C-alpha positions in Angstrom: 5.5 -13.1 28.3 7.7 -12.7 25.2 6.2 -12.8 21.7 7.9 -12.6 18.3 7.0 -10.4 15.4 8.9 -11.2 12.2 9.3 -8.3 9.8 9.3 -4.5 10.6 7.3 -3.3 7.7 3.9 -1.5 8.1 2.1 -4.6 9.4 5.0 -5.7 11.7 5.4 -2.3 13.4 1.7 -2.0 14.0 1.5 -5.6 15.5 4.6 -4.9 17.7 3.1 -1.6 18.8 -0.3 -3.2 19.8 1.4 -6.0 21.7 3.8 -3.6 23.5 0.9 -1.4 24.6 -0.7 -4.5 26.1 2.4 -5.1 28.2 4.0 -7.9 26.3 7.7 -8.1 25.7 8.1 -8.1 21.9 11.1 -9.3 19.9 10.8 -7.6 16.5 12.9 -9.4 13.9 14.1 -7.5 10.9 16.8 -8.7 8.4 17.8 -5.2 7.3 20.4 -3.8 7.1 22.2 -7.2 7.0 20.1 -8.3 4.1 17.8 -6.4 1.7 15.0 -7.5 -0.6 15.3 -6.5 -4.3 13.0 -3.5 -3.7 14.3 -2.2 -0.4 17.2 0.2 0.2 16.7 1.9 3.5 17.7 0.4 6.9 14.7 2.1 8.5 11.4 0.3 9.4 8.1 0.6 7.5 9.9 1.6 4.3 7.5 2.6 1.5 8.6 0.8 -1.6 6.1 2.0 -4.2 4.0 5.2 -3.9 4.3 7.6 -1.0 0.5 7.9 -0.8 -1.9 6.2 1.5 -4.7 7.1 -0.9 -7.8 9.1 -0.3 -8.5 10.6 3.2 -12.2 11.5 2.4 -14.4 9.5 4.8 -16.9 8.8 2.0 -14.4 6.5 0.3 -13.2 3.1 1.1 -9.6 4.3 1.6 -10.8 7.1 3.9 -13.1 4.9 5.9 -10.3 2.4 6.4 -8.0 5.1 7.8 -10.8 6.4 10.1 -11.2 2.9 11.5 -7.5 2.6 12.0 -7.3 5.9 13.9 -10.1 4.7 16.2 -7.9 1.6 16.9 -4.9 3.6 17.7 -2.8 3.1 14.6 0.9 4.1 14.9 1.3 4.2 11.2 -1.4 6.8 10.7 -0.3 8.9 13.6 3.2 9.1 12.1 1.8 9.6 8.6 -0.1 12.7 9.8 3.1 14.0 11.4 5.1 13.6 8.2 2.5 14.3 5.5 3.0 16.3 2.4 0.3 18.1 0.4 -1.5 15.8 -2.0 -5.0 17.1 -2.5 -7.5 14.8 -1.0 -5.0 12.0 -0.4 -2.8 11.3 2.6 0.8 11.3 1.3 4.0 11.4 3.3 7.6 12.4 3.0 8.8 8.7 2.8 12.2 9.2 4.5 10.8 11.2 7.4 7.9 8.7 7.8 10.2 5.7 8.1 12.7 7.5 10.3 10.0 8.5 12.7 8.4 5.0 12.8 11.9 3.6 13.5 12.6 6.1 16.3 9.3 5.3 18.1 9.7 1.6 17.8 13.3 1.6 19.0 12.4 3.9 22.0 9.6 1.6 23.2 10.9 -0.2 26.3 8.8 -3.3 25.5 10.2 -3.8 22.1 13.6 -5.5 21.4 15.0 -5.3 17.9 16.6 -8.5 16.6 18.6 -7.9 13.5 19.1 -10.7 11.0 17.2 -13.0 8.7 14.8 -15.5 10.2 15.3 -18.9 8.6 13.1 -21.2 10.8 9.3 -21.1 11.1 8.2 -20.2 14.7 6.5 -22.8 16.8 4.2 -20.6 18.8 3.2 -17.0 19.9 4.4 -15.1 16.8 3.2 -12.8 14.0 4.7 -13.3 10.6 4.7 -9.9 8.7 7.5 -10.5 6.3 5.6 -8.9 3.4 5.3 -9.7 -0.2 9.1 -9.8 -0.7 9.7 -12.6 1.9 13.2 -14.1 1.6 13.5 -17.3 -0.4 14.6 -19.3 2.6 11.8 -18.2 4.9 9.3 -18.5 2.0 10.1 -22.2 1.8 9.5 -22.5 5.6 6.1 -20.8 5.2 5.2 -23.0 2.3 5.8 -26.1 4.4 3.9 -24.8 7.4 0.8 -23.7 5.5 0.6 -27.0 3.7 0.4 -28.7 7.1 -2.1 -26.1 8.3 -4.8 -26.8 5.7 -3.4 -27.1 2.2 -2.9 -24.2 -0.2 0.5 -22.7 -0.9 2.1 -19.3 -1.3 1.1 -17.7 -4.6 2.9 -15.0 -6.6 2.2 -11.9 -8.5 4.3 -8.9 -9.8 4.2 -5.4 -8.4 5.8 -2.3 -9.7 7.0 1.2 -8.6 7.0 4.5 -10.4 10.1 6.7 -11.1 11.1 9.7 -9.0 12.6 12.8 -10.5 13.9 16.2 -9.3 11.8 19.3 -9.5 14.7 21.4 -10.7 15.0 19.2 -13.8 11.4 20.0 -14.9 10.7 22.7 -17.5 8.1 24.9 -15.8 7.5 26.8 -19.0 5.6 23.7 -20.1 4.6 21.9 -16.9 2.4 23.7 -14.5 1.2 23.4 -10.9 -2.5 22.9 -10.2 -5.1 20.5 -9.0 -7.9 18.9 -11.1 -10.8 21.3 -11.6 -8.8 24.2 -10.2 -8.7 23.0 -6.6 -5.5 24.8 -5.6 -3.4 26.9 -7.9 0.1 28.0 -8.6 3.2 26.7 -6.7 1.1 25.8 -3.6 -1.0 23.3 -5.6 -0.5 19.7 -4.9 0.3 18.4 -8.3 2.7 19.3 -11.2 1.1 18.7 -14.5 2.6 17.9 -17.9 0.0 18.5 -20.8 0.1 16.8 -24.2 -1.1 17.8 -27.6 -2.5 15.0 -29.7 0.7 14.9 -31.7 2.9 14.7 -28.6 0.7 12.0 -27.2 1.0 9.9 -30.3 4.8 10.1 -30.3 4.9 9.2 -26.6 2.4 6.3 -26.9 4.3 4.7 -29.7 7.6 4.9 -27.8 6.0 3.5 -24.7 4.5 0.5 -26.3 7.7 -0.3 -28.3 10.1 0.1 -25.4 12.0 -2.8 -24.0 11.2 -4.3 -20.5 13.5 -5.8 -18.0 13.5 -9.6 -17.8 11.4 -11.3 -15.1 11.8 -14.5 -13.2 10.9 -17.8 -14.9 7.5 -18.6 -13.3 4.1 -17.5 -14.5 3.6 -13.8 -14.3 0.5 -12.5 -12.6 0.3 -8.7 -12.6 -1.9 -7.0 -9.9 -4.3 -4.6 -11.5 -3.8 -1.9 -8.9 -0.1 -1.6 -9.8 -0.3 -2.4 -13.5 2.9 -1.3 -15.2 2.1 1.6 -17.5 3.6 -0.1 -20.6 1.3 -3.1 -20.1 -1.8 -0.9 -19.6 -0.9 1.1 -22.8 -0.9 -2.1 -24.8 -4.6 -2.6 -24.1 -5.3 0.2 -26.6 -4.3 3.7 -27.7 -6.7 5.4 -25.3 -6.2 3.1 -22.3 -3.7 5.4 -20.5 -5.4 8.6 -21.8 -8.5 7.4 -19.9 -6.5 6.2 -16.9 -3.3 7.7 -15.4 -3.1 10.3 -18.2 -6.7 11.6 -18.0 -6.8 15.3 -18.9 -10.3 16.1 -17.5 -10.4 19.2 -15.3 -7.3 20.9 -16.7 -6.5 23.7 -19.1 -3.2 23.7 -21.0 -1.6 27.1 -20.5 0.0 26.8 -23.9 -3.3 26.5 -25.8 -6.0 27.7 -23.3 -7.8 24.4 -24.0 -8.1 21.1 -22.3 -5.0 19.0 -23.1 -5.3 15.9 -25.2 -3.6 13.9 -22.3 -1.8 14.8 -19.1 0.7 13.3 -16.8 0.7 14.3 -13.1 3.6 14.4 -10.7 3.1 14.3 -6.9 5.6 15.6 -4.2 7.7 12.9 -2.6 9.1 15.0 0.2 8.2 17.9 2.4 10.6 20.2 0.7 9.0 19.4 -2.7 12.3 18.8 -4.4 11.4 15.3 -5.5 8.3 14.2 -7.5 7.0 10.8 -8.5 5.2 10.3 -11.8 1.7 9.3 -10.7 0.5 6.0 -12.2 3.7 5.3 -14.0 4.7 2.1 -12.3 7.0 0.4 -14.8 9.2 -2.5 -15.7 11.0 -0.8 -18.5 14.8 -1.0 -18.7 16.4 2.0 -17.0 17.8 3.4 -20.2 14.3 3.0 -21.8 12.7 4.9 -18.9 15.0 7.8 -19.6 14.3 7.8 -23.3 10.6 7.3 -23.1 9.6 9.4 -20.1 11.7 12.3 -21.4 9.2 12.5 -24.2 6.7 13.8 -21.6 6.3 17.5 -22.2 8.3 19.3 -19.5 10.4 16.3 -18.6 12.8 16.5 -21.6 15.8 16.9 -19.1 14.3 14.9 -16.3 16.9 13.8 -13.6 15.9 10.4 -12.2 16.6 9.9 -8.6 14.9 6.4 -8.7 13.9 4.4 -11.7 10.7 2.4 -11.7 11.2 -1.2 -10.8 9.1 -4.4 -10.9 9.5 -7.2 -8.4 7.9 -10.5 -7.4 5.3 -10.4 -4.6 4.3 -13.4 -2.6 0.9 -13.9 -0.9 -0.9 -16.8 0.8 -3.9 -18.7 -0.4 -5.4 -17.2 2.8 -8.9 -18.6 2.7 -7.5 -22.1 2.9 -5.0 -21.5 5.8 -6.1 -18.4 7.8 -9.1 -17.5 9.9 -10.6 -14.0 10.2 -8.2 -13.0 12.9 -5.3 -13.8 10.6 -4.4 -16.9 12.7 -2.8 -19.9 10.9 -5.3 -22.7 11.2 -4.2 -25.6 13.5 -1.3 -23.6 14.9 -0.2 -22.6 18.4 -0.9 -18.8 18.1 0.9 -18.2 14.8 -0.6 -15.2 12.9 0.2 -13.6 9.6 -0.3 -9.9 8.8 0.2 -7.5 5.9 0.4 -8.0 2.2 1.4 -11.6 2.5 -2.2 -12.3 3.5 -3.6 -10.8 0.4 -4.7 -7.4 1.8 -3.3 -5.1 -0.9 -2.3 -1.6 0.0 -0.3 0.3 2.6 -3.2 1.0 5.0 -4.7 -2.4 4.5 -1.3 -4.0 5.4 -1.0 -1.9 8.5 -4.6 -2.7 9.5 -3.8 -6.4 9.3 -1.0 -5.8 11.7 -3.3 -4.2 14.2 -5.8 -7.1 14.0 -3.1 -9.8 14.3 -1.6 -7.9 17.3 -5.0 -7.6 19.0 -5.8 -11.3 18.3 -2.6 -12.6 19.7 -2.9 -10.3 22.8 -6.4 -11.5 23.4 -5.5 -15.2 23.0 -2.6 -14.9 25.4 -4.4 -12.8 28.0 -7.7 -14.5 28.2 -9.0 -11.7 30.5 -12.1 -9.6 30.2 -11.5 -6.2 28.7 -8.7 -7.5 26.4 -9.0 -6.1 22.8 -11.1 -8.6 20.8 -10.3 -8.7 17.1 -13.7 -9.5 15.6 -14.9 -6.3 14.0 -18.3 -5.6 12.5 -18.8 -6.7 8.9 -19.9 -3.1 8.2 -16.3 -1.9 8.7 -13.7 -2.1 6.0 -11.3 -3.9 8.3 -13.9 -6.4 9.4 -14.9 -7.0 5.7 -11.2 -7.5 4.7 -10.8 -9.9 7.5 -13.7 -11.9 6.2 -12.5 -11.8 2.7 -9.1 -13.3 3.4 -10.8 -16.1 5.4 -13.7 -16.8 3.0 -13.3 -20.4 1.9 -15.9 -20.0 -0.8 -13.4 -17.8 -2.7 -11.8 -20.1 -5.2 -9.3 -18.1 -7.2 -8.0 -15.9 -4.3 -6.3 -12.7 -5.4 -5.0 -9.7 -3.5 -7.7 -7.1 -2.7 -7.6 -3.6 -1.3 -10.3 -1.6 0.5 -13.4 -1.1 -1.5 -17.1 -0.3 -0.7 -18.2 -3.4 -2.5 -17.0 -5.5 0.4 -19.6 -3.9 2.7 -23.2 -5.2 3.2 -25.5 -3.0 1.1 -28.5 -1.0 2.3 -32.0 -1.9 1.2 -32.6 1.8 0.5 -31.5 3.1 -2.9 -29.6 6.4 -3.0 -29.6 9.1 -5.6 -25.8 9.2 -6.0 -22.9 6.9 -5.3 -21.3 9.6 -3.1 -24.5 9.7 -0.9 -24.4 5.9 -0.6 -20.7 5.9 0.3 -21.3 8.6 2.9 -24.0 6.4 4.5 -21.8 3.3 4.4 -19.0 5.2 6.1 -21.3 6.6 8.8 -22.7 3.2 9.5 -19.2 1.6 9.7 -17.9 4.2 12.1 -21.0 4.0 14.3 -20.7 0.2 14.5 -17.0 0.3 15.2 -17.4 2.8 18.0 -20.1 0.5 19.5 -17.7 -2.5 19.2 -14.9 -0.6 20.8 -17.1 0.5 23.7 -18.6 -3.0 24.1 -15.7 -5.3 23.6 -12.4 -3.7 22.6 
């Protein structure tokens, strides 16, 4: 039997991979390279538009628990992420070009997956997974809007997302900037982060320039900015210390110029395995390109920064999922039409990929109808199970995108001395329950 997966982003490749492993013939539709969204530039699949980080890999964290669950479910994305990772402290970050290239190679070499190049302009009638992402083309977005209105009311919503600039290492002044991790976890050139320390005077000059800088114009509908990707200039306008307590937090560092803790600090993280490119951590922005050069070169050590990519801001689209999707990401009242990825309101790289896994499992189970077929209902004690319930919870009135967090999980009656101890226990319970579910029904 042939099934269709529309979109070859993180969710789409995971869904196609799951279905192909189950023996289905998969047509994977991708409009690149014939047409690109405003934020995409590579012809490869699973292109990482914003950060190159999949966030924390520590099991006693929501992001770490999510990835541990995905590994148990055979995630293609995480397998390739491990093979193309770059050093990033406790986070899982990748060389974005190598990552996308390897995903593309594996998908193209799978004998059960056929690549169909071109924009899809008609909504599928049955047996399909829609993983077109938050930058769904205008034509197909109108098709989705019509279909979800029929399914149960609700309509696609919008918010804005942003990406940070990328600069070359050779353009950084290493007499000012220094390599090192917070609290000395890794030193010298082998450390995972490059740090730019500020004096109070330097910070004041930078802050004033940042808050006075001109932004690029946005489209004409109401702007909703997702908190997890808040442009740095918008965050800065919340108060003089807002960024100094956020993405410019100096705690855990000593400024080599003074021997004291900096007043503020900007971190840069490697973008590629060769460590020739670095992104400015937390500096998602919608400033005009000329303003980015002017303002960000006020960061100590970046006076001559060479920008390989400027920060950009773009519209993201997501469904009012609780009104139109069930917990397996199936469109209500449809003939096996599923959605997956950020378009469902699961915010984050790993979260998007996990949605592709669940949608692929669900469609495979529905079409097979045989015992032993993977069943997509996961325990509520798992992050994936909790996210599945969140996007289908009809009691949620003002639905907004949400990433993995421990607050989604059922609490213990027992009180713990520390948050870390509680998170460790939540993670232990989640993994135990998922393993039992895999053994019993997956």
